C-alpha positions in Angstrom: -48.0 120.9 -8.3 -44.4 122.1 -8.6 -41.8 119.4 -8.3 -39.2 119.8 -5.5 -35.6 120.4 -6.3 -33.8 117.0 -6.2 -30.1 117.0 -5.1 -27.5 114.3 -5.5 -28.2 113.1 -1.9 -31.9 112.6 -2.7 -33.2 115.3 -0.4 -36.2 117.2 -1.8 -35.0 120.7 -1.0 -31.8 122.6 -1.6 -30.3 124.4 1.4 -28.3 127.6 0.9 -25.2 125.8 2.1 -25.7 123.1 -0.6 -26.1 125.7 -3.3 -23.0 127.5 -2.1 -21.1 124.2 -2.0 -22.2 123.4 -5.6 -21.0 126.9 -6.7 -17.6 126.4 -5.1 -17.3 123.0 -6.7 -18.1 124.4 -10.1 -15.5 127.2 -9.6 -12.9 124.6 -8.5 -13.6 122.6 -11.6 -13.2 125.6 -13.8 -9.9 126.6 -12.1 -8.6 123.0 -12.4 -8.9 123.0 -16.2 -5.9 125.3 -16.7 -3.6 122.3 -17.3 -5.9 120.9 -19.9 -6.0 124.3 -21.7 -2.2 124.7 -21.4 -1.6 121.1 -22.7 -4.0 121.8 -25.6 -2.3 125.1 -26.5 1.1 123.4 -26.6 -0.2 120.6 -28.7 -1.9 122.8 -31.3 1.3 124.7 -31.8 2.1 121.6 -33.9 -1.1 122.2 -35.8 0.0 125.8 -36.5 3.3 124.4 -37.8 1.2 122.1 -40.1 -0.6 125.2 -41.4 2.6 127.1 -42.0 4.0 124.2 -44.1 0.8 124.1 -46.2 0.7 127.9 -46.7 4.4 128.5 -47.4 4.4 127.6 -51.1 1.6 129.9 -52.3 3.0 133.4 -51.7 6.6 132.4 -52.4 6.4 130.7 -55.8 7.6 133.6 -58.0 10.4 134.7 -55.6 11.8 131.2 -55.1 11.8 130.4 -58.8 13.6 133.7 -59.6 16.2 133.5 -56.8 17.1 129.8 -57.4 16.4 129.7 -61.1 13.9 126.9 -60.8 11.8 125.7 -63.7 8.0 125.3 -63.2 8.5 121.5 -63.0 11.2 121.9 -60.3 8.9 124.2 -58.3 6.0 121.8 -58.7 8.1 119.0 -57.3 9.0 121.3 -54.4 5.3 122.0 -53.7 4.1 118.4 -54.1 6.9 116.6 -52.2 5.3 118.0 -49.0 2.5 115.4 -49.4 4.9 112.6 -49.9 6.7 113.5 -46.7 3.3 113.7 -45.0 2.4 110.2 -46.2 5.6 108.8 -44.8 4.9 110.6 -41.5 1.3 109.2 -41.5 2.6 105.6 -42.0 4.9 105.9 -39.0 2.8 108.2 -36.8 0.8 105.6 -35.0 3.8 103.4 -34.2 5.8 106.4 -33.0 3.0 107.6 -30.8 2.6 104.2 -29.2 6.4 103.6 -28.8 7.6 107.1 -27.7 4.3 108.4 -26.2 2.2 111.3 -27.5 4.7 113.9 -26.3 7.7 112.0 -27.7 6.1 111.9 -31.1 5.3 115.6 -31.1 8.9 116.4 -30.0 10.3 114.3 -32.9 7.9 115.9 -35.3 8.8 119.4 -34.2 12.5 118.6 -34.6 11.9 117.4 -38.2 9.9 120.6 -39.1 12.6 122.8 -37.5 15.3 121.0 -39.5 13.2 121.4 -42.6 12.7 125.1 -42.2 16.5 125.6 -41.6 17.3 123.6 -44.8 14.9 125.7 -46.8 16.3 129.0 -45.4 19.9 128.1 -46.3 19.0 126.4 -49.6 21.0 127.5 -52.6 19.6 124.9 -55.0 16.7 122.5 -55.6 18.2 119.6 -53.7 18.4 121.3 -50.3 15.0 123.0 -51.0 13.3 119.6 -51.6 15.0 117.9 -48.6 13.8 120.7 -46.3 10.2 120.4 -47.8 10.3 116.6 -47.4 11.3 117.0 -43.7 8.5 119.5 -43.0 6.1 117.2 -44.7 7.1 114.3 -42.5 6.6 116.4 -39.4 3.1 117.4 -40.8 2.1 113.8 -41.3 3.0 112.9 -37.7 1.3 116.0 -36.3 -1.9 115.4 -38.2 -2.4 112.2 -36.3 -0.8 112.8 -32.9 -2.2 116.2 -32.0 -6.0 115.3 -32.2 -5.3 112.0 -30.4 -3.4 113.6 -27.6 -6.1 116.2 -27.1 -8.9 113.6 -27.1 -7.0 111.6 -24.4 -6.4 114.5 -22.0 -9.7 116.4 -22.3 -12.8 115.9 -20.2 -15.7 114.5 -22.3 -17.7 117.7 -22.2 -14.8 119.7 -23.7 -13.2 117.1 -25.9 -14.9 118.2 -29.2 -14.3 121.9 -28.7 -10.6 121.4 -27.8 -10.0 118.9 -30.6 -11.5 121.3 -33.1 -8.7 123.8 -32.2 -6.5 121.5 -34.2 -8.2 122.6 -37.4 -8.4 126.2 -36.2 -4.7 126.4 -35.8 -4.0 124.6 -39.1 -6.2 127.2 -40.9 -4.5 130.0 -38.8 -1.0 128.9 -39.8 -1.9 128.6 -43.5 -3.6 132.0 -43.5 -0.8 133.6 -41.6 1.8 132.3 -44.1 -0.2 133.6 -47.0 -0.6 137.0 -45.6 2.8 137.4 -44.0 4.4 136.0 -47.1 3.2 139.1 -49.1 5.5 141.3 -46.9 8.5 139.1 -46.1 11.1 137.4 -48.3 10.7 133.7 -48.7 13.8 133.0 -46.5 12.4 135.2 -43.7 9.0 133.4 -44.0 10.8 130.1 -43.5 12.3 131.4 -40.3 8.9 132.3 -38.9 8.1 128.6 -39.0 10.7 128.0 -36.3 8.8 130.1 -33.8 5.9 127.6 -33.1 8.4 124.7 -33.2 10.3 126.4 -30.4 7.2 127.1 -28.4 6.1 123.4 -28.7 9.5 122.0 -27.7 9.6 124.2 -24.6 6.0 123.7 -23.8 6.3 119.9 -23.8 8.4 120.1 -20.7 5.5 121.8 -18.8 2.7 119.5 -19.6 1.9 115.8 -18.6 1.9 112.8 -20.9 -1.4 111.3 -22.0 -2.8 109.4 -19.0 -4.3 106.7 -21.2 -1.0 106.0 -22.9 0.8 105.8 -19.5 -1.9 103.4 -18.3 -1.4 101.3 -21.4 2.3 101.2 -20.8 1.7 100.0 -17.2 3.2 103.2 -15.6 0.7 103.3 -12.8 2.1 106.0 -10.7 2.8 108.4 -13.6 -0.7 107.7 -14.9 -2.3 108.8 -11.6 -0.1 111.9 -11.4 -0.8 112.9 -14.9 -4.6 112.5 -14.5 -4.5 114.4 -11.3 -2.6 117.3 -12.9 -5.1 117.4 -15.7 -8.2 117.3 -13.5 -6.9 119.6 -10.7 -5.2 118.8 -7.3 -8.5 118.7 -5.5 -10.4 116.7 -8.1 -11.6 113.2 -7.3 -10.1 111.0 -10.1 -10.9 107.6 -8.6 -13.9 106.9 -10.8 -12.3 108.1 -14.0 -9.0 106.3 -13.2 -10.9 103.1 -12.5 -12.8 103.3 -15.8 -9.6 103.9 -17.8 -7.7 101.1 -16.0 -10.6 98.6 -16.5 -10.7 99.4 -20.2 -6.9 99.0 -20.5 -7.0 95.7 -18.7 -9.7 94.4 -21.1 -7.6 95.5 -24.1 -4.4 93.9 -22.7 -6.1 90.6 -22.8 -6.5 91.0 -26.5 -3.7 89.9 -28.9 -1.3 92.4 -30.3 -2.8 94.1 -33.4 -1.1 94.1 -36.8 -2.3 96.0 -39.9 -4.3 93.2 -41.4 -6.0 92.6 -38.0 -7.7 96.0 -38.5 -10.1 94.3 -40.9 -11.3 91.7 -38.3 -15.0 92.0 -37.4 -14.1 93.3 -33.9 -12.5 96.5 -35.3 -13.9 96.8 -38.8 -16.7 99.3 -38.0 -14.3 101.7 -36.3 -11.9 101.4 -39.3 -14.6 102.0 -41.8 -15.8 105.1 -39.9 -12.3 106.5 -39.6 -11.1 105.8 -43.1 -14.5 106.7 -44.7 -14.5 110.1 -43.1 -11.0 110.8 -44.4 -12.1 109.7 -47.9 -15.1 112.0 -47.6 -13.0 114.9 -46.4 -10.4 114.8 -49.1 -12.1 113.5 -52.2 -14.8 116.1 -52.0 -12.3 118.4 -53.6 -10.9 120.6 -50.8 -7.2 120.4 -51.9 -8.1 121.1 -55.6 -10.0 124.2 -54.5 -7.5 125.2 -51.8 -4.3 124.9 -54.0 -5.8 126.7 -57.0 -8.3 129.2 -55.4 -6.4 132.1 -56.9 -6.7 130.7 -60.4 -10.4 130.1 -59.8 -11.0 133.7 -58.8 -8.8 135.0 -61.6 -10.6 132.9 -64.3 -14.0 134.2 -62.9 -12.9 137.8 -63.3 -12.5 138.5 -59.6 -9.4 139.9 -57.8 -7.2 136.9 -56.8 -5.6 138.6 -53.9 -8.8 140.0 -52.4 -10.6 136.7 -53.0 -7.8 134.5 -51.4 -7.5 136.7 -48.3 -11.3 136.7 -47.9 -11.2 132.9 -48.3 -8.4 132.5 -45.7 -10.1 134.8 -43.1 -13.5 133.1 -43.6 -11.9 129.7 -43.1 -10.4 130.7 -39.7 -13.5 132.5 -38.5 -15.9 129.6 -39.3 -13.6 127.0 -37.8 -13.2 129.0 -34.7 -17.0 129.3 -34.4 -17.4 125.6 -34.6 -15.3 125.1 -31.4 -18.1 126.9 -29.6 -20.9 124.5 -30.7 -19.4 121.1 -31.5 -20.0 119.8 -27.9 -23.6 121.2 -28.0 -24.7 120.5 -31.5 -23.0 117.2 -31.9 -20.7 115.7 -34.5 -23.2 114.3 -37.0 -25.4 117.4 -37.3 -22.3 119.5 -38.2 -21.2 116.9 -40.7 -24.6 116.9 -42.4 -24.9 120.7 -42.5 -21.3 120.9 -43.8 -21.9 118.2 -46.5 -25.2 119.9 -47.7 -23.4 123.2 -48.0 -20.5 121.6 -50.0 -23.0 120.0 -52.4 -24.7 123.4 -53.0 -21.4 125.2 -53.3 -20.1 122.8 -55.9 -23.3 123.1 -57.9 -23.2 126.9 -57.8 -19.5 127.0 -58.8 -20.1 124.3 -61.5 -23.0 126.4 -62.9 -20.8 129.5 -63.1 -18.3 127.6 -65.2 -21.0 126.2 -67.4 -22.4 129.7 -68.0 -18.9 131.0 -68.8 -18.1 128.1 -71.2 -21.4 128.6 -73.1 -21.2 132.4 -72.9 -24.5 132.7 -71.0 -25.3 135.4 -68.4 -21.7 136.4 -68.3 -22.4 139.4 -66.0 -23.4 136.9 -63.2 -20.4 134.5 -63.6 -17.9 136.3 -61.3 -20.5 136.7 -58.5 -21.6 133.1 -58.8 -18.1 131.8 -58.7 -17.1 133.8 -55.7 -20.3 132.9 -53.9 -19.7 129.2 -54.7 -16.1 129.1 -53.5 -16.7 131.1 -50.3 -19.7 128.9 -49.5 -17.5 125.9 -50.2 -14.8 126.9 -47.7 -17.3 128.1 -45.2 -19.2 124.8 -45.4 -16.0 122.7 -45.3 -14.8 124.7 -42.2 -18.2 124.2 -40.5 -17.8 120.5 -40.2 -16.0 118.4 -42.8 -12.7 120.1 -42.0 -12.4 119.5 -38.3 -15.0 116.9 -37.3 -13.5 113.9 -39.1 -10.2 114.4 -37.1 -12.2 114.7 -33.9 -14.1 111.5 -34.5 -11.0 109.7 -35.7 -9.3 110.5 -32.4 -12.4 109.2 -30.5 -13.5 105.9 -32.2 -10.4 103.7 -32.2 -9.8 101.4 -29.2 -6.4 102.3 -27.7 -4.9 98.9 -28.7 -5.4 99.7 -32.4 -5.2 103.5 -32.2 -1.6 103.5 -33.6 -2.2 101.2 -36.5 -5.8 102.4 -37.3 -4.9 106.1 -36.9 -1.8 105.7 -39.1 -4.0 104.1 -41.8 -6.7 106.8 -41.6 -4.0 109.5 -41.7 -2.3 107.8 -44.7 -5.6 107.7 -46.6 -6.1 111.4 -45.8 -2.7 112.4 -47.2 -3.1 110.1 -50.2 -6.4 111.8 -50.9 -4.8 115.2 -50.6 -2.2 114.2 -53.2 -4.7 112.6 -55.5 -7.1 115.5 -55.6 -4.4 118.2 -56.0 -2.7 116.2 -58.7 -5.8 115.4 -60.7 -7.5 118.8 -60.4 -5.9 120.4 -63.4 -6.5 117.4 -65.5 -10.2 117.4 -64.5 -10.5 121.1 -65.2 -9.0 120.6 -68.7 -11.6 117.9 -69.3 -14.5 120.0 -68.1 -14.5 122.9 -65.6 -18.1 122.5 -64.7 -17.9 118.7 -64.8 -15.2 118.8 -62.2 -17.4 120.5 -59.7 -20.3 118.2 -60.5 -18.0 115.2 -59.7 -17.1 116.9 -56.3 -20.8 117.5 -55.7 -21.6 113.9 -56.2 -18.9 112.7 -53.9 -20.1 115.1 -51.2 -23.6 113.8 -51.6 -22.3 110.3 -51.1 -20.5 111.5 -48.0 -23.8 112.7 -46.5 -25.3 109.2 -47.0 -22.2 107.7 -45.4 -22.6 110.0 -42.3 -26.3 109.2 -42.0 -25.9 105.4 -42.3 -22.5 104.7 -40.6 -21.1 107.4 -38.4 -22.1 107.4 -34.7 -22.7 110.4 -32.5 -19.9 110.7 -30.0 -20.9 113.9 -28.2 -20.8 113.7 -24.4 -19.4 110.2 -24.2 -16.2 109.0 -22.7 -13.8 107.2 -25.0 -14.7 103.9 -23.3 -18.4 104.5 -23.7 -17.9 105.2 -27.4 -16.2 101.8 -27.8 -18.9 100.0 -26.0 -21.5 101.6 -28.3 -19.6 100.8 -31.5 -18.8 97.2 -30.5 -22.3 96.7 -29.2 
């Protein structure tokens, strides 16, 4: 016997009026999300700035060295000082976001990046160049924490994963745009293009609300309700969500103020292990070694560096963009596991290509294998390990430790970025195929970590995630 249609009010049949009412409610919900989308767009302009900073040094190396008469060591310092600035930004990002608010931290970060781009544009020597690069690095470090946290705190739970993934999409987009545009513009003109997203962000921050959860934490009750109502729509019923957030904040307020060492207490340890562990898995799997030296990898394999790198950049953006469509349906863990498996396979293929080349075996197949391995690597990384750790990091920390724990996780991420990019050439000198075997082993360990430790956060409110982790 066919089951009757059950409605919210418990009646066994749906009237035409009820169906029409449900349709109108769905339409109203869709229309009410425009402020969430606008707020996300404004925030990810910071992610685009992040990408522009990362991508700037690749197409400009020869021109900057020639114009300013820089040695290779001086240019290497210019390139690497970005990560030192980012580490400083990571250390301060959590405290800034807690003290100034998510919008205030993004505003300050954008100002640092704008000042850095201007210093680079006017630079006549290495000192001004490095100061500008350090400033943009600081802004990057703050953006890398604040943007995903802000998005996770304003988004409805059914959209949180997809919207947070846009952070990685825009980072990839900014880096790819800098590489491609940099082949046509002078390095000073390319620096000026970095001011555009900074300006959009600074103006856009005046049009969007602050994070309701941060306002609630600061005790600004009226502003909290106004911000939540703006984000959910003027006709939306926010009573239940507001009550849940306030109840959770009140529970946290009864807890003592958290210091860095407190993060390792039993109450918070699992969240910290998950957040930091995912950042270790993301960076030490080799991404910055591959990313920084991809042109050299293609060149050494006998493939066109320009064609290979542009293909690499486009693939990175396309795959990351596709992930935004499935992350809230497929879930976080499945994407991480698929991504990790692809990274292991990609490292093995690339390592095998170098082994064959070093031993002068099947040389006709080496270029195709190397290109296949590297493109599979970036496709796999973009399919999960690139974006998902940032999404989960923004979800798993209780709001009372979000500043300290998020700052720690972001610092670990940037330390990993520096360590891998610094050691890559040394490892390749030791053994080209051995380097990729090491990366394959680390990515295999990351798969085990995800299976054993990382929870699924899909479809849960931030408060429900905390209850599950602490339970």
